[in-house]
C-alpha positions in Angstrom: -15.9 -3.7 -3.3 -12.9 -1.9 -2.0 -11.3 0.5 -4.4 -7.6 0.2 -3.9 -6.9 3.8 -5.0 -9.1 5.1 -2.1 -7.4 2.8 0.3 -3.9 3.9 -0.8 -4.9 7.6 -0.5 -6.4 7.0 3.0 -3.2 5.2 4.2 -1.0 8.0 2.9 -3.1 10.7 4.5 -3.4 8.9 7.8 0.4 8.8 7.9 0.6 12.5 7.2 2.4 12.1 3.9 2.0 14.0 0.7 2.1 12.2 -2.6 5.6 13.5 -3.1 6.7 12.3 0.3 5.4 8.8 -0.4 6.8 8.7 -3.9 10.3 9.7 -2.5 10.2 6.8 0.0 9.3 4.4 -2.8 11.7 5.9 -5.4 8.8 6.6 -7.7 7.6 9.8 -9.4 4.9 11.6 -7.5 2.5 11.4 -10.4 2.7 7.6 -10.1 1.2 7.8 -6.7 -1.4 10.2 -8.0 -2.2 7.7 -10.8 -2.6 4.8 -8.3 -4.9 6.9 -6.1 -7.1 8.0 -9.1 -7.0 4.3 -10.3 -5.6 5.3 -13.7 -3.0 2.6 -13.0 -2.7 -0.3 -10.6 0.0 -0.7 -8.0 1.4 -4.2 -7.9 1.0 -6.2 -4.7 4.6 -5.6 -3.5 4.1 -1.8 -3.9 0.9 -2.0 -2.0 2.7 -3.9 0.8 5.5 -1.3 0.8 3.0 1.6 1.1 1.3 -0.2 4.0 4.6 -0.7 5.8 5.6 3.0 5.2 2.2 4.1 6.5 2.2 1.7 9.5 -0.9 -0.1 8.2 -1.7 -3.7 8.9 -3.3 -5.9 6.2 -4.9 -9.2 7.2 -6.7 -11.6 4.9 -8.4 -14.9 5.3 -6.9 -17.9 3.6 -9.0 -20.7 2.1 -9.1 -22.4 5.5 -10.4 -19.2 7.2 -7.0 -18.6 9.0 -5.9 -15.0 9.3 -2.8 -14.1 7.5 -0.9 -11.0 8.4 0.4 -9.5 5.1 2.9 -7.4 7.0 4.6 -10.6 8.1 4.6 -11.6 4.4 6.2 -8.3 3.6 9.0 -8.9 6.2 9.7 -12.2 4.5 10.0 -10.4 1.2 12.6 -8.0 2.7 10.9 -4.7 2.3 
């Protein structure tokens, strides 16, 4: 099982961002990022996609027909 908080923290660190840096880019309080990373609260799907985009991360999932879907393309369609 992937723990989303650890994934978010690893994305942020790999991009060389502090919690404050990332929070500023998302217009959030830095303690919100801390809360996500410690899994005291859950980021919504759109926020996770925004973090991935900021950190230059690619997310791919398999749909029910085993076709790869690039979630970054989905984020572009959502105008992030």
